[in-house]
VONU-726636 format. One record per residue (C-alpha): residue in one letter; residue number from 0; z, x negated, y negated. Coordinates in steps of 0.5 Angstrom, whole numbers, always signed. Example, Ala and Ser with C-alpha at 12.3 -4.5 7.8 and 13.67 -1.06 7.14 Angstrom:
res;n;Z;X;Y
A;0;+16;-25;+9
S;1;+14;-27;+2
***
This chain:
res;n;Z;X;Y
M;0;+0;-233;-147
T;1;-3;-226;-145
Q;2;-4;-221;-149
Q;3;+0;-214;-148
P;4;-3;-209;-149
P;5;-2;-204;-155
P;6;+4;-198;-153
P;7;+1;-192;-154
P;8;+1;-188;-159
P;9;+7;-182;-161
G;10;+7;-176;-157
S;11;+3;-178;-151
Y;12;+4;-181;-145
P;13;+0;-187;-141
P;14;-4;-186;-135
P;15;+1;-186;-129
P;16;-2;-191;-122
G;17;-6;-187;-118
G;18;-11;-183;-121
Y;19;-5;-177;-123
P;20;-7;-173;-129
P;21;-4;-174;-135
P;22;+2;-169;-138
P;23;-2;-163;-141
E;24;-2;-164;-149
G;25;+4;-163;-153
G;26;+8;-169;-148
A;27;+13;-164;-147
Y;28;+14;-160;-140
Q;29;+11;-153;-139
P;30;+14;-150;-134
P;31;+10;-146;-129
Q;32;+9;-138;-129
G;33;+13;-133;-126
G;34;+19;-136;-127
G;35;+19;-142;-122
Y;36;+16;-147;-119
Q;37;+9;-146;-115
Q;38;+8;-145;-108
Q;39;+4;-150;-105
P;40;-1;-147;-100
P;41;+0;-148;-94
P;42;-5;-153;-89
A;43;-11;-150;-87
G;44;-11;-147;-81
Y;45;-3;-145;-80
P;46;-3;-138;-82
P;47;+2;-136;-89
P;48;+9;-135;-88
P;49;+10;-128;-87
Q;50;+12;-124;-94
G;51;+19;-124;-97
G;52;+21;-131;-92
Y;53;+24;-131;-86
P;54;+31;-127;-85
P;55;+36;-131;-86
P;56;+41;-131;-79
P;57;+46;-127;-78
Q;58;+53;-127;-81
G;59;+57;-132;-77
G;60;+51;-136;-74
Y;61;+47;-135;-68
P;62;+53;-136;-62
P;63;+53;-143;-59
P;64;+49;-145;-52
P;65;+54;-142;-46
Q;66;+58;-148;-43
G;67;+54;-153;-40
G;68;+48;-151;-42
Y;69;+42;-147;-41
P;70;+40;-147;-32
P;71;+34;-151;-32
P;72;+27;-148;-30
P;73;+26;-147;-22
Q;74;+23;-153;-19
G;75;+16;-152;-20
G;76;+16;-147;-26
Y;77;+17;-139;-25
P;78;+12;-136;-20
P;79;+6;-133;-24
P;80;+5;-126;-24
P;81;+2;-123;-18
Q;82;-6;-121;-18
G;83;-8;-115;-22
G;84;-1;-114;-26
Y;85;+6;-111;-23
P;86;+4;-104;-21
P;87;+6;-98;-24
P;88;+14;-95;-22
P;89;+12;-88;-17
Q;90;+12;-83;-21
G;91;+17;-77;-17
Y;92;+18;-77;-10
P;93;+13;-77;-4
P;94;+10;-71;-1
A;95;+12;-67;+5
P;96;+12;-68;+10
G;97;+18;-73;+7
Y;98;+22;-77;+12
P;99;+29;-81;+9
P;100;+28;-86;+5
V;101;+30;-93;+6
G;102;+38;-92;+5
G;103;+39;-89;+12
P;104;+42;-82;+14
G;105;+46;-80;+8
Y;106;+43;-84;+2
G;107;+45;-82;-5
A;108;+49;-75;-6
P;109;+45;-69;-3
V;110;+47;-63;-5
Y;111;+46;-58;+1
S;112;+49;-50;+0
V;113;+51;-47;+6
G;114;+47;-41;+3
E;115;+41;-44;+0
A;116;+39;-46;+7
F;117;+40;-39;+9
S;118;+36;-36;+4
W;119;+31;-41;+6
A;120;+30;-40;+14
W;121;+30;-33;+13
N;122;+25;-33;+7
K;123;+21;-38;+13
F;124;+21;-34;+19
S;125;+20;-27;+13
K;126;+13;-31;+12
N;127;+11;-33;+19
A;128;+15;-27;+23
V;129;+9;-27;+29
P;130;+8;-34;+29
L;131;+15;-34;+31
I;132;+17;-29;+35
V;133;+13;-30;+40
P;134;+13;-36;+41
T;135;+20;-35;+43
L;136;+19;-29;+48
V;137;+14;-32;+52
Y;138;+19;-39;+53
A;139;+26;-33;+54
I;140;+21;-30;+60
I;141;+20;-37;+63
V;142;+27;-39;+63
S;143;+30;-33;+66
I;144;+24;-34;+71
V;145;+26;-41;+73
Y;146;+33;-39;+71
G;147;+33;-33;+77
I;148;+29;-37;+81
V;149;+34;-42;+83
Y;150;+39;-37;+83
G;151;+36;-33;+88
T;152;+35;-38;+92
A;153;+42;-42;+92
M;154;+45;-34;+93
A;155;+40;-34;+98
L;156;+43;-40;+102
A;157;+49;-38;+102
P;158;+52;-38;+109
D;159;+57;-32;+109
S;160;+54;-28;+105
T;161;+54;-20;+105
F;162;+52;-14;+101
E;163;+56;-8;+102
S;164;+54;-1;+100
Y;165;+58;+5;+100
E;166;+57;+13;+97
T;167;+63;+17;+94
D;168;+62;+25;+92
T;169;+61;+23;+85
S;170;+56;+16;+85
F;171;+54;+10;+89
S;172;+57;+4;+89
Y;173;+55;-3;+92
S;174;+58;-10;+94
Y;175;+56;-17;+94
N;176;+60;-24;+97
A;177;+57;-30;+98
G;178;+61;-37;+99
L;179;+57;-42;+97
G;180;+55;-48;+102
A;181;+53;-56;+102
A;182;+46;-53;+100
S;183;+48;-47;+96
I;184;+50;-52;+91
V;185;+46;-58;+92
V;186;+40;-53;+89
L;187;+45;-51;+84
I;188;+45;-58;+82
L;189;+37;-60;+81
G;190;+36;-53;+79
G;191;+41;-55;+73
L;192;+37;-61;+72
L;193;+31;-57;+72
L;194;+33;-52;+67
L;195;+35;-57;+62
V;196;+29;-60;+63
L;197;+24;-55;+61
V;198;+29;-53;+55
A;199;+28;-60;+53
A;200;+21;-59;+53
V;201;+21;-52;+49
Q;202;+26;-55;+45
S;203;+21;-61;+43
A;204;+14;-55;+42
F;205;+19;-50;+39
L;206;+21;-55;+33
S;207;+15;-58;+32
G;208;+12;-51;+29
V;209;+18;-51;+25
L;210;+18;-57;+22
D;211;+10;-55;+21
I;212;+13;-50;+16
A;213;+19;-54;+14
N;214;+12;-59;+11
G;215;+9;-53;+8
Q;216;+4;-53;+13
P;217;+0;-47;+15
V;218;+2;-44;+22
T;219;-1;-41;+28
I;220;+4;-38;+35
G;221;-1;-45;+38
S;222;+3;-49;+33
F;223;+9;-48;+37
F;224;+6;-50;+43
K;225;+5;-57;+42
P;226;+10;-61;+44
R;227;+12;-68;+41
N;228;+15;-75;+44
V;229;+17;-70;+50
T;230;+19;-76;+55
N;231;+24;-79;+50
V;232;+27;-71;+48
I;233;+27;-70;+55
I;234;+31;-76;+55
A;235;+35;-74;+50
T;236;+37;-68;+52
L;237;+40;-69;+60
I;238;+45;-76;+56
V;239;+47;-71;+51
G;240;+47;-64;+57
V;241;+52;-71;+61
L;242;+56;-73;+56
T;243;+58;-65;+53
S;244;+60;-63;+61
I;245;+65;-68;+61
G;246;+67;-67;+54
Y;247;+68;-59;+56
A;248;+72;-62;+63
L;249;+76;-66;+59
C;250;+79;-59;+55
V;251;+72;-56;+52
V;252;+75;-60;+45
P;253;+72;-66;+47
G;254;+66;-62;+49
L;255;+64;-59;+41
V;256;+65;-65;+38
V;257;+60;-68;+42
A;258;+55;-62;+41
L;259;+57;-63;+33
F;260;+56;-69;+33
A;261;+49;-69;+37
I;262;+46;-63;+34
F;263;+41;-67;+30
T;264;+39;-71;+36
T;265;+32;-66;+39
V;266;+30;-65;+31
I;267;+30;-73;+31
V;268;+26;-75;+37
V;269;+22;-70;+34
D;270;+21;-71;+26
R;271;+20;-78;+27
G;272;+19;-80;+33
T;273;+24;-85;+35
G;274;+28;-85;+43
A;275;+33;-82;+45
I;276;+39;-87;+43
D;277;+37;-88;+36
A;278;+36;-81;+35
I;279;+42;-80;+39
K;280;+45;-85;+34
G;281;+42;-83;+28
S;282;+45;-76;+28
F;283;+52;-78;+29
E;284;+51;-83;+22
I;285;+49;-76;+18
V;286;+55;-72;+22
K;287;+59;-78;+21
A;288;+57;-78;+12
N;289;+56;-71;+12
F;290;+62;-67;+16
V;291;+65;-62;+13
Q;292;+57;-60;+11
V;293;+55;-60;+19
L;294;+61;-57;+21
L;295;+60;-50;+17
A;296;+52;-51;+18
Y;297;+55;-51;+27
L;298;+58;-45;+25
V;299;+53;-42;+21
I;300;+48;-42;+27
A;301;+53;-40;+32
A;302;+55;-34;+29
T;303;+47;-33;+28
T;304;+45;-33;+35
F;305;+53;-29;+37
V;306;+52;-23;+33
G;307;+43;-23;+36
S;308;+46;-24;+43
L;309;+49;-16;+41
L;310;+43;-12;+40
C;311;+42;-12;+47
G;312;+38;-20;+48
V;313;+33;-17;+43
G;314;+36;-20;+37
L;315;+36;-28;+39
L;316;+28;-26;+38
V;317;+30;-27;+31
A;318;+37;-30;+31
I;319;+34;-36;+35
P;320;+28;-37;+30
V;321;+33;-37;+23
A;322;+37;-41;+27
A;323;+32;-46;+28
L;324;+30;-46;+22
F;325;+37;-47;+19
L;326;+38;-53;+23
V;327;+31;-57;+20
F;328;+33;-55;+13
T;329;+40;-58;+13
Y;330;+38;-65;+17
R;331;+33;-66;+13
R;332;+37;-65;+6
L;333;+43;-68;+8
S;334;+38;-74;+11
G;335;+35;-75;+4
G;336;+29;-71;+7
Q;337;+23;-66;+3
V;338;+22;-58;+5
A;339;+17;-53;+3
P;340;+19;-49;-3
L;341;+21;-42;-2
T;342;+15;-38;-3
P;343;+15;-31;-7
***
C-alpha cells in the first residue's frame, strides 16, 4: 500500500504542476494594482498598441460590401506608377503665343467683350503706330497701282471708246464712253484674280506682324513684310472669294453669310499654319459656337473701316490696322488662345 503525502499545512497551497510560482503568502487573492488586470507586454518585435486602444466602429457598424463583392484586381495586378513618380499639375496657362487648347474652338466658356476688344486694339495701335501705318501705306500704294494698270488696260482694249470734251462759258467738261469687248473682259477677269492673289499675300504678311503684337513680341516695320504660309493663304482667299461672289450674286445675303462665317480663315492659316480647307472649317466652327459675339465684331470692323474711308481715305491708315488688331483679339479670345496684356 502506497503511503499518501501528508496534507499541506493550513493557509498554504501545494506547488502547482509545471513549476508555476506559489500564490502570495496568506493564501488570499491579491488584486492587481490599478484596479484592473495588468496588460501583458506584446511579444518582441511588435509595436505597442495605440494609447487609449482602437476607436470603436461607427454607429450602426460598417456598411456591408456591395452586392456581388468587390471586383477583383485586373489581371497582372495594378500597374506601377511611372518612373520618377507622377508629374506635378501644370501651374497657370502656357505663355504666349497661345494656340487654342485641345478642346477645339469654343472650348470652355470664353469671356469676350466688344468694348474690351476695341480698347485692346486701340492700345496696341497707339503703342505701335509707326510700324503699323507705314506698311499699310506701302501696301495701299502697291494695290492701287496694280488696280490702275488692270482697269486702264481693260479700258484701252475696249473697241468703242470715245473721248469728248467741250468748253462752256463757265466750265470745262469732258465725257468718256467705252463698250467693253471680249479682250477687256478677259483682262478684267485675269486682273481680278491677280488682285485677289496680291491681297492674299499682303494679308499674310500684315497679319504676321499683328499676331506678333498679340503674342507680346516687339515689332518693327519689317515685321509686317514677312508673309507666312502664303500658298495656303492664297488658296483659302480664292475659295472664300469665289463662294462670297456666288453668294452676292444670289441676292447679296448669302454672300454676307459666307463672309461672316469665313471671317477668321486667313488668321487661322497664318497663326496655326494649317491648310486652306481646315482653316475654313475652323472659322465656321468658331462662328457657329459664338455667333452673336462674332456678328457684333463683324459690325464693329465694318463700321471702323467705313468711318476711316470717309476721311478722304487717309483715315484708312488708322482704321485698317485697328480693325486687324480687333479681328486678331476676337479670334484668339473666342478660340481659347491668349493675347498680350494692355500696356500702360
